[in-house]
Biopython code that builds the backbone (N, CA, C, O; Angstrom):
import numpy as np
from Bio.PDB.StructureBuilder import StructureBuilder

atoms = [
    (1, "UNK", "N", (-16.887, -8.774, 77.776)),
    (1, "UNK", "CA", (-17.789, -9.787, 78.636)),
    (1, "UNK", "C", (-19.324, -9.905, 77.988)),
    (1, "UNK", "O", (-19.827, -11.002, 78.234)),
    (2, "UNK", "N", (-19.909, -9.288, 77.454)),
    (2, "UNK", "CA", (-20.902, -9.624, 76.785)),
    (2, "UNK", "C", (-20.476, -10.993, 75.850)),
    (2, "UNK", "O", (-20.799, -12.145, 76.137)),
    (3, "UNK", "N", (-19.846, -10.669, 74.919)),
    (3, "UNK", "CA", (-19.318, -11.544, 73.849)),
    (3, "UNK", "C", (-18.913, -13.012, 74.726)),
    (3, "UNK", "O", (-19.436, -14.106, 74.516)),
    (4, "UNK", "N", (-18.014, -12.765, 75.591)),
    (4, "UNK", "CA", (-17.914, -14.216, 76.263)),
    (4, "UNK", "C", (-19.011, -14.666, 76.589)),
    (4, "UNK", "O", (-19.145, -15.831, 76.214)),
    (5, "UNK", "N", (-20.193, -14.106, 77.333)),
    (5, "UNK", "CA", (-21.321, -15.120, 77.526)),
    (5, "UNK", "C", (-22.086, -15.636, 76.478)),
    (5, "UNK", "O", (-22.731, -16.684, 76.491)),
    (6, "UNK", "N", (-21.922, -14.493, 75.190)),
    (6, "UNK", "CA", (-22.954, -15.011, 74.170)),
    (6, "UNK", "C", (-21.652, -16.320, 73.512)),
    (6, "UNK", "O", (-22.115, -17.362, 73.047)),
    (7, "UNK", "N", (-20.604, -16.189, 73.533)),
    (7, "UNK", "CA", (-19.802, -17.785, 72.940)),
    (7, "UNK", "C", (-19.891, -18.798, 74.057)),
    (7, "UNK", "O", (-19.458, -19.938, 73.897)),
    (8, "UNK", "N", (-20.365, -18.458, 75.022)),
    (8, "UNK", "CA", (-20.359, -19.617, 76.177)),
    (8, "UNK", "C", (-21.893, -20.254, 75.879)),
    (8, "UNK", "O", (-22.121, -21.447, 76.076)),
    (9, "UNK", "N", (-23.064, -19.186, 75.309)),
    (9, "UNK", "CA", (-23.933, -19.874, 75.226)),
    (9, "UNK", "C", (-24.247, -20.524, 73.909)),
    (9, "UNK", "O", (-25.081, -21.424, 73.798)),
    (10, "UNK", "N", (-23.470, -19.979, 72.809)),
    (10, "UNK", "CA", (-23.520, -20.421, 71.431)),
    (10, "UNK", "C", (-22.436, -20.564, 70.784)),
    (10, "UNK", "O", (-22.284, -19.841, 69.799)),
    (11, "UNK", "N", (-21.238, -21.651, 71.190)),
    (11, "UNK", "CA", (-19.925, -21.801, 70.783)),
    (11, "UNK", "C", (-19.921, -22.034, 69.283)),
    (11, "UNK", "O", (-18.769, -22.366, 69.002)),
    (12, "UNK", "N", (-20.699, -22.014, 68.145)),
    (12, "UNK", "CA", (-20.921, -21.843, 66.990)),
    (12, "UNK", "C", (-20.628, -20.509, 66.504)),
    (12, "UNK", "O", (-20.021, -20.158, 65.492)),
    (13, "UNK", "N", (-21.255, -19.743, 67.551)),
    (13, "UNK", "CA", (-21.456, -18.266, 66.750)),
    (13, "UNK", "C", (-20.044, -17.421, 66.979)),
    (13, "UNK", "O", (-19.966, -16.298, 66.480)),
    (14, "UNK", "N", (-18.927, -17.963, 67.735)),
    (14, "UNK", "CA", (-18.062, -17.702, 67.705)),
    (14, "UNK", "C", (-17.181, -17.970, 66.625)),
    (14, "UNK", "O", (-16.377, -17.121, 66.240)),
    (15, "UNK", "N", (-17.323, -19.599, 65.882)),
    (15, "UNK", "CA", (-16.527, -19.462, 64.840)),
    (15, "UNK", "C", (-17.250, -18.608, 63.504)),
    (15, "UNK", "O", (-16.502, -18.300, 62.576)),
    (16, "UNK", "N", (-18.519, -18.287, 63.440)),
    (16, "UNK", "CA", (-19.081, -17.820, 62.359)),
    (16, "UNK", "C", (-18.538, -16.340, 62.612)),
    (16, "UNK", "O", (-18.617, -15.843, 61.488)),
    (17, "UNK", "N", (-18.050, -15.400, 63.434)),
    (17, "UNK", "CA", (-17.559, -14.555, 63.661)),
    (17, "UNK", "C", (-15.980, -14.332, 63.271)),
    (17, "UNK", "O", (-15.517, -13.193, 63.209)),
    (18, "UNK", "N", (-15.504, -15.032, 63.115)),
    (18, "UNK", "CA", (-14.027, -15.115, 62.352)),
    (18, "UNK", "C", (-13.996, -15.397, 61.215)),
    (18, "UNK", "O", (-14.498, -16.434, 60.780)),
    (19, "UNK", "N", (-13.285, -14.368, 60.366)),
    (19, "UNK", "CA", (-13.079, -14.076, 58.868)),
    (19, "UNK", "C", (-12.848, -15.662, 58.352)),
    (19, "UNK", "O", (-12.134, -16.445, 58.979)),
    (20, "UNK", "N", (-13.546, -16.009, 57.140)),
    (20, "UNK", "CA", (-13.505, -17.256, 56.545)),
    (20, "UNK", "C", (-11.931, -17.567, 56.102)),
    (20, "UNK", "O", (-11.139, -16.690, 55.758)),
    (21, "UNK", "N", (-11.683, -18.767, 56.167)),
    (21, "UNK", "CA", (-10.311, -18.765, 55.511)),
    (21, "UNK", "C", (-10.152, -18.674, 54.023)),
    (21, "UNK", "O", (-11.121, -19.003, 53.339)),
    (22, "UNK", "N", (-9.052, -18.270, 53.433)),
    (22, "UNK", "CA", (-9.080, -17.776, 52.069)),
    (22, "UNK", "C", (-9.078, -19.317, 51.309)),
    (22, "UNK", "O", (-8.279, -20.242, 51.461)),
    (23, "UNK", "N", (-10.194, -19.233, 50.501)),
    (23, "UNK", "CA", (-9.956, -20.690, 49.515)),
    (23, "UNK", "C", (-8.864, -20.638, 48.786)),
    (23, "UNK", "O", (-8.265, -19.619, 48.442)),
    (24, "UNK", "N", (-8.520, -22.062, 48.477)),
    (24, "UNK", "CA", (-7.116, -21.728, 47.397)),
    (24, "UNK", "C", (-6.894, -21.454, 46.633)),
    (24, "UNK", "O", (-7.344, -22.345, 45.911)),
    (25, "UNK", "N", (-6.410, -20.710, 45.971)),
    (25, "UNK", "CA", (-6.685, -19.962, 44.520)),
    (25, "UNK", "C", (-5.940, -21.152, 43.447)),
    (25, "UNK", "O", (-4.815, -21.510, 43.795)),
    (26, "UNK", "N", (-6.340, -21.592, 42.548)),
    (26, "UNK", "CA", (-5.772, -22.174, 41.409)),
    (26, "UNK", "C", (-4.708, -21.526, 40.794)),
    (26, "UNK", "O", (-4.501, -20.312, 40.799)),
    (27, "UNK", "N", (-3.970, -22.493, 40.205)),
    (27, "UNK", "CA", (-2.562, -22.321, 39.886)),
    (27, "UNK", "C", (-2.817, -21.655, 38.888)),
    (27, "UNK", "O", (-3.778, -21.965, 38.183)),
    (28, "UNK", "N", (-2.122, -20.725, 38.630)),
    (28, "UNK", "CA", (-2.557, -19.708, 37.103)),
    (28, "UNK", "C", (-1.359, -20.336, 36.008)),
    (28, "UNK", "O", (-0.157, -20.094, 36.108)),
    (29, "UNK", "N", (-1.845, -20.995, 35.197)),
    (29, "UNK", "CA", (-1.033, -21.300, 34.128)),
    (29, "UNK", "C", (0.078, -20.117, 33.600)),
    (29, "UNK", "O", (0.047, -19.038, 34.192)),
    (30, "UNK", "N", (0.632, -20.223, 32.974)),
    (30, "UNK", "CA", (1.703, -19.411, 32.183)),
    (30, "UNK", "C", (0.766, -19.017, 31.192)),
    (30, "UNK", "O", (-0.185, -19.675, 30.767)),
    (31, "UNK", "N", (1.184, -17.712, 30.821)),
    (31, "UNK", "CA", (0.376, -16.546, 29.579)),
    (31, "UNK", "C", (0.394, -17.512, 28.501)),
    (31, "UNK", "O", (1.469, -18.112, 28.483)),
    (32, "UNK", "N", (-0.234, -17.797, 27.794)),
    (32, "UNK", "CA", (-0.327, -18.332, 26.305)),
    (32, "UNK", "C", (0.338, -17.478, 25.053)),
    (32, "UNK", "O", (-0.185, -16.485, 24.545)),
    (33, "UNK", "N", (1.361, -17.957, 24.734)),
    (33, "UNK", "CA", (2.036, -17.220, 23.393)),
    (33, "UNK", "C", (1.143, -16.557, 22.758)),
    (33, "UNK", "O", (-0.040, -16.892, 22.813)),
    (34, "UNK", "N", (1.597, -15.426, 21.997)),
    (34, "UNK", "CA", (0.961, -14.627, 21.327)),
    (34, "UNK", "C", (0.691, -15.323, 19.774)),
    (34, "UNK", "O", (1.654, -15.758, 19.143)),
    (35, "UNK", "N", (-0.371, -15.372, 19.351)),
    (35, "UNK", "CA", (-0.720, -16.253, 17.771)),
    (35, "UNK", "C", (1.048, -15.603, 16.899)),
    (35, "UNK", "O", (1.916, -14.770, 17.161)),
    (36, "UNK", "N", (0.837, -16.365, 16.088)),
    (36, "UNK", "CA", (2.381, -15.774, 15.130)),
    (36, "UNK", "C", (1.469, -14.987, 14.088)),
    (36, "UNK", "O", (0.351, -15.186, 13.614)),
    (37, "UNK", "N", (2.618, -13.830, 13.917)),
    (37, "UNK", "CA", (2.092, -12.741, 12.607)),
    (37, "UNK", "C", (1.469, -13.576, 11.619)),
    (37, "UNK", "O", (1.775, -14.753, 11.429)),
    (38, "UNK", "N", (0.566, -12.920, 10.978)),
    (38, "UNK", "CA", (-0.110, -13.679, 9.634)),
    (38, "UNK", "C", (1.092, -13.670, 8.570)),
    (38, "UNK", "O", (1.985, -12.832, 8.449)),
    (39, "UNK", "N", (0.906, -14.608, 7.979)),
    (39, "UNK", "CA", (2.023, -14.686, 6.507)),
    (39, "UNK", "C", (1.433, -14.095, 5.393)),
    (39, "UNK", "O", (0.356, -14.533, 4.989)),
    (40, "UNK", "N", (2.081, -13.003, 4.744)),
    (40, "UNK", "CA", (1.827, -12.558, 3.323)),
    (40, "UNK", "C", (1.395, -13.533, 3.026)),
    (40, "UNK", "O", (1.677, -14.652, 3.455)),
    (41, "UNK", "N", (0.332, -13.099, 1.917)),
    (41, "UNK", "CA", (-0.451, -13.841, 0.815)),
    (41, "UNK", "C", (0.033, -13.600, -0.436)),
    (41, "UNK", "O", (-0.033, -12.405, -0.722)),
    (42, "UNK", "N", (0.501, -14.303, -1.296)),
    (42, "UNK", "CA", (0.872, -14.179, -2.511)),
    (42, "UNK", "C", (-0.163, -14.605, -3.923)),
    (42, "UNK", "O", (-0.912, -15.581, -3.953)),
    (43, "UNK", "N", (-0.013, -13.813, -4.802)),
    (43, "UNK", "CA", (-1.138, -13.891, -6.281)),
    (43, "UNK", "C", (0.337, -14.107, -7.078)),
    (43, "UNK", "O", (1.410, -13.535, -6.887)),
    (44, "UNK", "N", (-0.025, -15.132, -8.023)),
    (44, "UNK", "CA", (0.502, -15.441, -9.240)),
    (44, "UNK", "C", (0.296, -14.976, -10.485)),
    (44, "UNK", "O", (-0.927, -15.103, -10.540)),
    (45, "UNK", "N", (0.562, -14.605, -11.349)),
    (45, "UNK", "CA", (-0.049, -14.356, -12.848)),
    (45, "UNK", "C", (0.746, -15.387, -14.163)),
    (45, "UNK", "O", (1.949, -15.457, -14.417)),
    (46, "UNK", "N", (-0.203, -15.978, -14.718)),
    (46, "UNK", "CA", (0.466, -17.250, -15.868)),
    (46, "UNK", "C", (-0.811, -16.850, -16.760)),
    (46, "UNK", "O", (-1.941, -16.817, -16.272)),
    (47, "UNK", "N", (-0.524, -16.528, -18.206)),
    (47, "UNK", "CA", (-1.308, -16.752, -19.220)),
    (47, "UNK", "C", (-2.484, -15.651, -19.063)),
    (47, "UNK", "O", (-3.635, -15.773, -19.480)),
    (48, "UNK", "N", (-1.796, -14.271, -18.193)),
    (48, "UNK", "CA", (-3.233, -13.400, -18.069)),
    (48, "UNK", "C", (-4.027, -13.394, -17.152)),
    (48, "UNK", "O", (-4.872, -12.504, -17.059)),
    (49, "UNK", "N", (-3.926, -14.366, -16.295)),
    (49, "UNK", "CA", (-4.717, -14.956, -15.346)),
    (49, "UNK", "C", (-3.983, -14.578, -14.041)),
    (49, "UNK", "O", (-2.774, -14.373, -13.930)),
    (50, "UNK", "N", (-5.020, -14.517, -12.971)),
    (50, "UNK", "CA", (-3.988, -14.190, -11.888)),
    (50, "UNK", "C", (-4.652, -15.262, -10.892)),
    (50, "UNK", "O", (-5.838, -15.539, -11.069)),
    (51, "UNK", "N", (-3.933, -15.877, -9.851)),
    (51, "UNK", "CA", (-4.110, -16.792, -8.939)),
    (51, "UNK", "C", (-3.834, -16.525, -7.396)),
    (51, "UNK", "O", (-2.879, -15.928, -6.899)),
    (52, "UNK", "N", (-4.728, -17.019, -6.880)),
    (52, "UNK", "CA", (-4.231, -16.710, -5.473)),
    (52, "UNK", "C", (-5.463, -16.537, -4.761)),
    (52, "UNK", "O", (-6.585, -16.788, -5.199)),
    (53, "UNK", "N", (-5.031, -15.882, -3.113)),
    (53, "UNK", "CA", (-3.483, -15.892, -2.554)),
    (53, "UNK", "C", (-3.282, -17.213, -1.778)),
    (53, "UNK", "O", (-4.034, -17.983, -1.182)),
    (54, "UNK", "N", (-2.056, -17.161, -2.013)),
    (54, "UNK", "CA", (-1.475, -18.310, -1.449)),
    (54, "UNK", "C", (-0.375, -18.352, -0.317)),
    (54, "UNK", "O", (0.669, -17.790, -0.644)),
    (55, "UNK", "N", (-0.395, -18.936, 1.020)),
    (55, "UNK", "CA", (1.111, -18.747, 1.632)),
    (55, "UNK", "C", (2.478, -18.970, 0.734)),
    (55, "UNK", "O", (2.574, -19.549, -0.348)),
    (56, "UNK", "N", (3.489, -18.339, 1.505)),
    (56, "UNK", "CA", (4.940, -18.725, 0.355)),
    (56, "UNK", "C", (5.168, -20.025, 0.193)),
    (56, "UNK", "O", (5.580, -20.339, -0.924)),
    (57, "UNK", "N", (4.966, -21.217, 1.286)),
    (57, "UNK", "CA", (5.126, -22.147, 1.326)),
    (57, "UNK", "C", (4.573, -23.156, 0.258)),
    (57, "UNK", "O", (5.134, -24.190, -0.105)),
    (58, "UNK", "N", (3.044, -22.530, -0.295)),
    (58, "UNK", "CA", (2.492, -23.239, -1.425)),
    (58, "UNK", "C", (2.710, -22.808, -2.890)),
    (58, "UNK", "O", (2.176, -23.228, -3.917)),
    (59, "UNK", "N", (3.623, -21.875, -2.705)),
    (59, "UNK", "CA", (4.140, -21.100, -4.319)),
    (59, "UNK", "C", (4.837, -22.317, -5.363)),
    (59, "UNK", "O", (4.505, -22.495, -6.535)),
    (60, "UNK", "N", (5.767, -23.005, -4.692)),
    (60, "UNK", "CA", (6.322, -23.770, -5.852)),
    (60, "UNK", "C", (5.228, -24.739, -5.980)),
    (60, "UNK", "O", (4.807, -24.585, -7.126)),
    (61, "UNK", "N", (4.692, -25.466, -5.517)),
    (61, "UNK", "CA", (3.483, -26.011, -5.731)),
    (61, "UNK", "C", (2.482, -25.911, -6.687)),
    (61, "UNK", "O", (1.891, -26.842, -7.233)),
    (62, "UNK", "N", (2.294, -24.420, -6.896)),
    (62, "UNK", "CA", (1.520, -23.754, -7.836)),
    (62, "UNK", "C", (2.133, -23.406, -8.899)),
    (62, "UNK", "O", (1.561, -22.668, -9.700)),
    (63, "UNK", "N", (3.630, -23.935, -9.169)),
    (63, "UNK", "CA", (3.838, -23.705, -10.538)),
    (63, "UNK", "C", (4.946, -22.334, -10.546)),
    (63, "UNK", "O", (5.614, -21.999, -11.524)),
    (64, "UNK", "N", (4.947, -21.721, -9.337)),
    (64, "UNK", "CA", (6.204, -20.668, -9.211)),
    (64, "UNK", "C", (7.678, -21.174, -10.200)),
    (64, "UNK", "O", (8.214, -22.279, -10.114)),
    (65, "UNK", "N", (8.087, -20.108, -11.059)),
    (65, "UNK", "CA", (9.380, -20.189, -11.449)),
    (65, "UNK", "C", (9.910, -19.005, -11.193)),
    (65, "UNK", "O", (9.413, -18.456, -10.210)),
    (66, "UNK", "N", (11.162, -18.132, -12.005)),
    (66, "UNK", "CA", (11.972, -17.388, -11.963)),
    (66, "UNK", "C", (11.185, -16.160, -12.505)),
    (66, "UNK", "O", (11.143, -15.000, -12.095)),
    (67, "UNK", "N", (10.526, -16.821, -13.639)),
    (67, "UNK", "CA", (9.887, -15.716, -14.417)),
    (67, "UNK", "C", (8.121, -15.962, -14.316)),
    (67, "UNK", "O", (7.323, -15.971, -15.254)),
    (68, "UNK", "N", (7.880, -16.130, -13.017)),
    (68, "UNK", "CA", (6.567, -15.808, -12.802)),
    (68, "UNK", "C", (6.176, -14.014, -12.034)),
    (68, "UNK", "O", (6.782, -13.322, -11.216)),
    (69, "UNK", "N", (4.962, -13.831, -12.768)),
    (69, "UNK", "CA", (4.956, -12.503, -12.060)),
    (69, "UNK", "C", (4.242, -12.846, -10.568)),
    (69, "UNK", "O", (3.539, -13.856, -10.586)),
    (70, "UNK", "N", (4.316, -12.269, -9.525)),
    (70, "UNK", "CA", (3.879, -12.422, -8.263)),
    (70, "UNK", "C", (3.738, -11.084, -8.023)),
    (70, "UNK", "O", (4.282, -10.153, -8.617)),
    (71, "UNK", "N", (2.595, -11.040, -6.667)),
    (71, "UNK", "CA", (2.394, -9.766, -6.395)),
    (71, "UNK", "C", (1.724, -10.165, -4.806)),
    (71, "UNK", "O", (0.990, -11.140, -4.647)),
    (72, "UNK", "N", (2.150, -9.168, -3.620)),
    (72, "UNK", "CA", (1.890, -9.072, -2.388)),
    (72, "UNK", "C", (0.951, -8.187, -2.190)),
    (72, "UNK", "O", (0.658, -7.534, -3.192)),
    (73, "UNK", "N", (0.140, -7.846, -0.823)),
    (73, "UNK", "CA", (0.053, -6.255, -0.274)),
    (73, "UNK", "C", (1.308, -6.048, 0.031)),
    (73, "UNK", "O", (2.121, -6.874, 0.445)),
    (74, "UNK", "N", (1.508, -4.538, -0.253)),
    (74, "UNK", "CA", (2.410, -3.647, 0.077)),
    (74, "UNK", "C", (3.553, -3.588, -1.024)),
    (74, "UNK", "O", (4.593, -2.937, -0.918)),
    (75, "UNK", "N", (3.202, -4.335, -2.035)),
    (75, "UNK", "CA", (4.488, -4.111, -2.833)),
    (75, "UNK", "C", (3.738, -3.187, -4.392)),
    (75, "UNK", "O", (2.604, -3.460, -4.786)),
    (76, "UNK", "N", (4.453, -2.331, -4.947)),
    (76, "UNK", "CA", (3.992, -1.587, -5.645)),
    (76, "UNK", "C", (3.607, -1.844, -7.172)),
    (76, "UNK", "O", (3.044, -1.011, -7.883)),
    (77, "UNK", "N", (3.983, -3.083, -7.556)),
    (77, "UNK", "CA", (3.342, -3.873, -8.559)),
    (77, "UNK", "C", (3.950, -5.400, -8.935)),
    (77, "UNK", "O", (4.798, -6.049, -8.323)),
    (78, "UNK", "N", (3.546, -5.584, -9.606)),
    (78, "UNK", "CA", (3.705, -7.260, -10.025)),
    (78, "UNK", "C", (5.573, -7.081, -10.290)),
    (78, "UNK", "O", (6.266, -6.154, -10.711)),
    (79, "UNK", "N", (5.824, -8.228, -9.887)),
    (79, "UNK", "CA", (7.111, -8.418, -9.940)),
    (79, "UNK", "C", (7.745, -9.970, -10.739)),
    (79, "UNK", "O", (7.005, -10.952, -10.702)),
    (80, "UNK", "N", (8.924, -10.068, -11.331)),
    (80, "UNK", "CA", (9.321, -11.344, -11.560)),
    (80, "UNK", "C", (9.493, -12.141, -10.154)),
    (80, "UNK", "O", (9.654, -11.331, -9.241)),
    (81, "UNK", "N", (9.507, -13.598, -9.676)),
    (81, "UNK", "CA", (9.874, -14.112, -8.750)),
    (81, "UNK", "C", (11.404, -13.989, -8.748)),
    (81, "UNK", "O", (11.975, -13.741, -7.687)),
    (82, "UNK", "N", (11.908, -14.108, -9.580)),
    (82, "UNK", "CA", (13.714, -13.913, -9.305)),
    (82, "UNK", "C", (14.010, -12.647, -8.681)),
    (82, "UNK", "O", (15.063, -12.661, -8.043)),
    (83, "UNK", "N", (13.349, -11.502, -8.685)),
    (83, "UNK", "CA", (13.607, -10.078, -8.667)),
    (83, "UNK", "C", (13.032, -9.675, -6.808)),
    (83, "UNK", "O", (13.116, -8.549, -6.317)),
    (84, "UNK", "N", (12.609, -10.627, -6.245)),
    (84, "UNK", "CA", (12.117, -10.580, -5.113)),
    (84, "UNK", "C", (12.716, -11.307, -3.959)),
    (84, "UNK", "O", (12.236, -12.432, -3.818)),
    (85, "UNK", "N", (13.554, -11.003, -3.168)),
    (85, "UNK", "CA", (14.482, -11.585, -2.342)),
    (85, "UNK", "C", (13.742, -12.648, -1.378)),
    (85, "UNK", "O", (14.181, -13.797, -1.344)),
    (86, "UNK", "N", (12.988, -12.402, -0.847)),
    (86, "UNK", "CA", (12.192, -13.690, -0.100)),
    (86, "UNK", "C", (11.667, -14.635, -1.305)),
    (86, "UNK", "O", (11.253, -15.723, -0.904)),
    (87, "UNK", "N", (11.636, -14.536, -1.990)),
    (87, "UNK", "CA", (11.134, -15.558, -3.166)),
    (87, "UNK", "C", (12.300, -16.218, -3.844)),
    (87, "UNK", "O", (12.454, -17.407, -4.121)),
    (88, "UNK", "N", (13.056, -15.226, -4.043)),
    (88, "UNK", "CA", (14.471, -16.030, -5.143)),
    (88, "UNK", "C", (15.119, -17.108, -4.111)),
    (88, "UNK", "O", (15.597, -18.159, -4.536)),
    (89, "UNK", "N", (15.107, -16.842, -2.987)),
    (89, "UNK", "CA", (16.074, -18.155, -2.196)),
    (89, "UNK", "C", (14.997, -19.317, -2.364)),
    (89, "UNK", "O", (15.530, -20.304, -1.857)),
    (90, "UNK", "N", (13.630, -19.697, -2.873)),
    (90, "UNK", "CA", (12.740, -20.412, -2.978)),
    (90, "UNK", "C", (13.312, -21.152, -4.258)),
    (90, "UNK", "O", (13.260, -22.381, -4.303)),
    (91, "UNK", "N", (13.759, -20.551, -5.109)),
    (91, "UNK", "CA", (13.940, -21.199, -6.550)),
    (91, "UNK", "C", (15.145, -21.345, -6.913)),
    (91, "UNK", "O", (16.020, -20.480, -6.867)),
    (92, "UNK", "N", (15.304, -23.037, -7.493)),
    (92, "UNK", "CA", (16.362, -23.831, -7.774)),
    (92, "UNK", "C", (17.651, -22.402, -8.412)),
    (92, "UNK", "O", (17.229, -21.286, -8.713)),
    (93, "UNK", "N", (18.923, -22.713, -8.487)),
    (93, "UNK", "CA", (19.582, -21.826, -8.982)),
    (93, "UNK", "C", (19.731, -22.117, -10.638)),
    (93, "UNK", "O", (19.635, -23.216, -11.184)),
    (94, "UNK", "N", (19.959, -20.980, -11.196)),
    (94, "UNK", "CA", (19.935, -20.828, -12.743)),
    (94, "UNK", "C", (20.879, -21.452, -13.343)),
    (94, "UNK", "O", (21.861, -20.838, -12.926)),
    (95, "UNK", "N", (21.335, -22.388, -14.156)),
    (95, "UNK", "CA", (22.152, -22.983, -14.496)),
    (95, "UNK", "C", (23.209, -21.699, -15.581)),
    (95, "UNK", "O", (22.662, -20.798, -16.217)),
    (96, "UNK", "N", (24.503, -21.887, -15.562)),
    (96, "UNK", "CA", (25.313, -20.845, -16.268)),
    (96, "UNK", "C", (24.739, -20.771, -17.487)),
    (96, "UNK", "O", (23.893, -21.517, -17.979)),
    (97, "UNK", "N", (25.506, -19.373, -18.145)),
    (97, "UNK", "CA", (25.192, -19.231, -19.622)),
    (97, "UNK", "C", (26.006, -19.875, -20.129)),
    (97, "UNK", "O", (27.105, -20.118, -19.630)),
    (98, "UNK", "N", (25.416, -20.447, -21.721)),
    (98, "UNK", "CA", (25.827, -21.380, -22.412)),
    (98, "UNK", "C", (27.136, -20.384, -23.119)),
    (98, "UNK", "O", (26.844, -19.246, -23.488)),
    (99, "UNK", "N", (28.542, -20.882, -23.270)),
    (99, "UNK", "CA", (29.594, -20.178, -23.923)),
    (99, "UNK", "C", (29.154, -19.764, -25.531)),
    (99, "UNK", "O", (29.943, -19.149, -26.248)),
]
sb = StructureBuilder()
sb.init_structure("model")
sb.init_model(0)
sb.init_chain("A")
sb.init_seg("    ")
for serial, (resi, resn, name, xyz) in enumerate(atoms, 1):
    if name == "N":
        sb.init_residue(resn, " ", resi, " ")
    sb.init_atom(name, np.array(xyz, "f"), 0.0, 1.0, " ", f" {name:<3s}", serial, name[0])
structure = sb.get_structure()
């Protein structure tokens, strides 16, 4: 009854006692895709000098041939490019041997 009297004397007080309406939540965007894994960085050896690091898509521009020594982190040592399967597919096919 005391509440009714208070509400009658101060109508705005009744509204302030009600819990506020929840504010609309902003639409959440879908989670961003994770970044792509880092590409291996390759080193080339020519004429006793080491060049690099280069991403795989720049190796041909840097003069990669079948007989270029290459290395990247995780390899035991330098190898010819045509002995590394992931690089051999980049190289032009070798001509057939001369009879």
